[in-house]
C-alpha positions as CSV (number, residue, x, y, z in Angstrom):
1,M,0.1,0.1,0.3
2,A,1.2,3.7,-0.5
3,A,1.6,5.3,2.3
4,Q,-0.9,7.5,3.7
5,L,-1.2,10.6,6.4
6,R,-3.7,9.7,9.4
7,E,-4.0,10.8,12.9
8,V,-4.4,9.3,15.9
9,V,-7.7,9.2,17.2
10,I,-7.4,7.5,20.8
11,D,-5.9,9.7,23.3
12,G,-2.9,8.0,25.1
13,E,-2.5,5.2,22.1
14,V,0.6,3.0,22.7
15,F,3.0,3.1,20.1
16,R,5.3,0.1,19.8
17,R,8.7,-1.6,18.6
18,M,6.9,-4.1,16.9
19,A,3.1,-5.3,16.5
20,D,1.8,-6.4,20.0
21,G,5.3,-5.5,20.9
22,R,7.7,-3.3,23.9
23,R,5.6,-0.1,24.7
24,L,7.9,2.8,23.2
25,A,5.6,5.8,23.7
26,E,2.1,7.2,24.0
27,L,0.2,9.5,21.6
28,A,-1.8,12.6,21.9
29,L,-5.2,12.8,20.2
30,R,-4.9,14.0,16.7
31,T,-1.3,13.4,16.4
32,P,-0.5,13.1,12.8
33,V,1.4,10.0,11.6
34,I,2.2,8.4,8.0
35,L,0.5,5.1,7.9
36,R,3.1,2.3,5.7
37,R,1.2,-0.9,6.3
38,T,-1.1,-2.7,8.2
39,E,-1.0,-6.3,9.7
40,G,-4.3,-7.7,10.9
41,I,-5.2,-5.3,13.7
42,W,-1.8,-3.5,13.6
43,A,-0.8,-1.0,11.7
44,E,3.1,0.2,10.8
45,V,3.8,4.4,11.3
46,E,6.2,7.1,11.1
47,I,5.9,9.6,14.0
48,E,7.9,13.0,13.5
49,G,8.4,15.8,15.9
50,W,10.4,18.2,18.3
51,V,12.5,17.4,21.7
52,P,14.9,19.2,23.5
53,S,18.4,18.5,22.0
54,S,19.3,18.1,25.3
55,S,17.5,15.1,26.0
56,V,18.7,13.0,22.8
57,A,21.7,11.2,23.5
58,P,24.1,9.9,20.3
59,S,23.7,6.2,19.6
60,T,24.3,3.5,16.5
61,R,21.8,1.1,18.5
62,E,19.7,-0.2,15.1
63,G,20.4,2.0,12.8
64,H,19.5,5.2,14.9
65,N,21.5,8.1,15.6
66,G,19.7,8.9,18.7
67,V,18.1,7.8,21.8
68,I,16.0,9.9,24.3
69,A,18.1,9.7,27.8
70,S,15.9,12.2,30.0
71,R,15.3,10.6,33.2
72,G,11.4,9.8,32.9
73,G,10.8,10.4,29.0
74,E,10.3,13.2,26.8
75,R,7.5,15.2,25.1
76,L,7.4,15.1,21.8
77,R,5.7,17.9,20.2
78,S,4.5,19.8,16.9
79,G,7.1,22.1,16.5
80,P,10.1,24.0,18.5
81,A,8.1,25.0,21.9
82,G,5.3,23.8,20.1
83,S,1.8,21.4,21.5
84,V,2.8,18.1,22.8
85,T,1.9,15.1,20.7
86,G,2.9,12.5,22.5
87,L,5.7,11.1,25.5
88,L,8.6,9.2,24.5
89,L,9.8,6.8,27.0
90,E,13.5,7.3,28.1
91,G,15.7,4.7,25.7
92,F,13.4,5.5,22.9
93,L,15.6,5.1,19.6
94,V,14.8,8.1,17.3
95,D,16.4,9.6,13.8
96,R,17.7,13.0,14.4
97,L,17.2,14.7,11.6
98,E,18.0,18.8,12.5
99,E,18.5,20.7,15.0
100,R,17.1,24.5,15.5
101,G,18.6,26.3,18.5
102,D,17.3,24.0,21.1
103,W,15.3,21.5,19.8
104,S,16.1,18.5,17.4
105,R,13.2,17.2,15.0
106,I,13.2,13.7,15.2
107,R,11.6,10.8,13.4
108,R,10.5,7.0,14.0
109,S,8.8,4.0,13.1
110,G,6.8,1.7,15.5
111,W,3.1,0.0,15.5
112,V,0.1,1.0,16.7
113,R,-3.6,-0.4,16.5
114,E,-5.5,0.4,13.2
115,A,-8.6,1.1,15.3
116,A,-7.0,4.1,17.3
117,L,-6.0,5.8,13.5
118,G,-8.7,7.9,11.4
119,A,-8.7,10.2,8.7
120,S,-6.9,13.1,8.7
121,D,-8.0,16.9,8.5
122,A,-5.0,18.1,6.9
123,A,-5.8,20.4,4.0
124,G,-6.0,19.5,0.8
125,G,-6.2,15.8,-1.8
126,E,-6.9,12.5,-0.1
127,A,-5.8,11.8,2.8
128,G,-3.9,15.3,3.1
129,I,-1.8,14.3,0.2
130,L,-1.3,17.2,-2.4
131,A,-0.7,17.1,-6.0
132,G,0.4,19.4,-8.9
133,V,2.5,21.9,-6.0
134,S,5.5,22.9,-8.1
135,A,8.8,23.9,-6.3
136,A,8.5,26.8,-7.5
137,A,5.3,27.5,-5.6
138,L,7.3,25.8,-2.2
139,S,10.4,28.4,-2.6
140,A,7.7,31.3,-3.2
141,N,5.6,30.8,-0.2
142,P,7.8,28.3,2.2
143,D,5.5,29.2,5.6
144,D,2.1,27.6,3.7
145,Y,3.9,24.5,2.7
146,A,5.9,23.7,5.6
147,G,4.9,20.3,6.6
148,A,2.6,19.5,3.7
149,T,2.4,16.1,2.3
150,L,2.9,15.6,-1.8
151,Q,3.2,13.4,-4.7
152,W,5.5,14.0,-7.1
153,T,7.5,12.8,-10.1
154,V,11.3,13.9,-10.3
155,R,14.2,13.2,-12.4
156,F,16.9,11.4,-10.0
157,L,20.7,12.9,-10.4
158,S,22.8,11.5,-7.5
159,L,22.6,10.4,-4.1
160,E,24.7,12.4,-1.8
161,R,25.6,13.4,1.8
162,A,24.9,16.6,3.6
163,E,28.0,18.9,4.3
164,P,28.4,20.8,7.9
165,E,27.4,24.1,5.9
166,R,24.0,22.5,4.9
167,I,22.4,23.6,8.3
168,D,19.1,22.3,6.9
169,F,20.3,18.7,7.4
170,Y,21.7,16.8,10.0
171,E,25.5,16.7,8.8
172,G,26.1,13.2,6.7
173,E,22.5,12.8,5.6
174,P,21.7,11.2,2.8
175,F,19.8,12.9,0.1
176,L,18.7,12.6,-3.8
177,L,19.7,15.6,-5.5
178,A,16.5,15.5,-8.2
179,R,15.0,17.7,-10.9
180,A,11.5,19.2,-10.3
181,P,8.5,17.9,-11.7
182,D,8.6,21.0,-14.0
183,P,12.3,21.3,-15.5
184,G,12.1,25.3,-15.3
185,D,12.1,25.1,-11.5
186,G,15.3,23.6,-11.5
187,L,17.3,21.2,-8.7
188,V,14.7,20.1,-5.3
189,Y,16.9,18.0,-2.1
190,I,15.1,15.2,-1.3
191,A,16.1,13.7,2.2
192,V,16.6,9.8,2.5
193,P,15.5,8.1,6.0
194,P,17.6,4.9,6.9
195,D,14.4,2.5,5.3
196,L,14.7,3.9,2.1
197,L,18.2,4.1,1.9
198,A,19.3,0.8,0.9
199,A,16.7,1.4,-2.5
200,A,18.2,5.0,-2.9
201,E,21.2,3.5,-3.6
202,K,20.3,1.3,-6.6
203,L,18.7,4.2,-8.5
204,R,20.2,5.1,-11.9
205,P,21.1,8.6,-13.0
206,L,18.6,10.6,-15.1
207,Q,15.8,7.7,-13.8
208,T,12.4,9.2,-13.2
209,L,10.9,8.3,-9.8
210,D,7.5,8.8,-8.2
211,V,7.5,9.5,-4.9
212,L,5.7,10.9,-2.0
213,V,7.5,13.3,0.4
214,K,7.1,16.1,2.9
215,V,8.1,19.4,2.9
216,R,11.1,20.1,5.4
217,T,11.4,23.6,3.8
218,G,10.3,25.5,0.6
219,R,13.4,27.4,0.6
220,S,16.9,26.6,2.1
221,A,19.1,28.7,3.7
222,L,22.2,27.9,1.7
223,L,20.7,27.3,-2.0
224,R,16.9,28.8,-1.2
225,V,15.6,25.8,-3.0
226,P,13.5,23.1,-1.7
227,I,14.2,20.4,0.6
228,L,12.0,17.4,1.2
229,D,12.2,14.2,3.3
230,L,11.5,11.2,1.5
231,L,8.2,9.0,2.9
232,E,7.9,6.6,0.0
233,L,9.4,5.3,-3.3
234,Y,7.8,3.9,-6.0
C-alpha cells in the first residue's frame, strides 16, 4: 500500500516497537502519523516531531543516531516549543534529522492499533496528500507549505551526503539531488531516511521517480531551494 497521512483518534494510544510488542511511547489525540502498512489489527506508522536537544544522546543502536536520555522520558512536540503530541519513554531510539536552536527534529517508525487511526484533517487532496504543487510555489510560499505531504514525479541525478554547511540537514544525512517536476523549477533536495537508503542506493542517474514527500522547508538557507523528506519511493 502507498503511505498515507492519518491521525490518532484515541488519546494515549501506545506506540510499540513491533506489532503487539514493547511499549515505546504514548501518542496524543490528533497526532499526525504516516501509515506505512497494516498487519491484522496492527498498523505500522511513522511519527515525527521536536524534542529538546538536551534530551537526545548519540546512539548507533539498530541503525538510529539518537536515543531519548531524559529520566522519565520526554514530550514530543509539533514544533520547537509547540503543542505536545506524545510522550517518548527513556531509551526510545530516534533518527535525529536536524537541530534548530535548542530543539531537535526526530522521526521513528513503530506500530499502533489500526483502530486508533482516523482520516487526517490536513488540507488538500486525499488523506492530506497534495498533488500539482510546483517547486516554485514551495520556494515562493515556504510558510504555507511547511510540513505538507506531496506526490511528485522527479528526475533523479545523484545520491549525496550533506556537508556541515548545509544547515537544513544533519551532517552526513543522505539526500537525493533531483530535478523538480517542472524542469524550469530547477533542483530539489530529498532527504532519505535509513529505511529507504538501500533502495535509493540502487537508483540510476536520470531515472524518473514517483515519490511521496513531506516538505521540510520550501526555501533552504544555503541555496534557497526546496528540501523534502522522502516518505515513499515507487
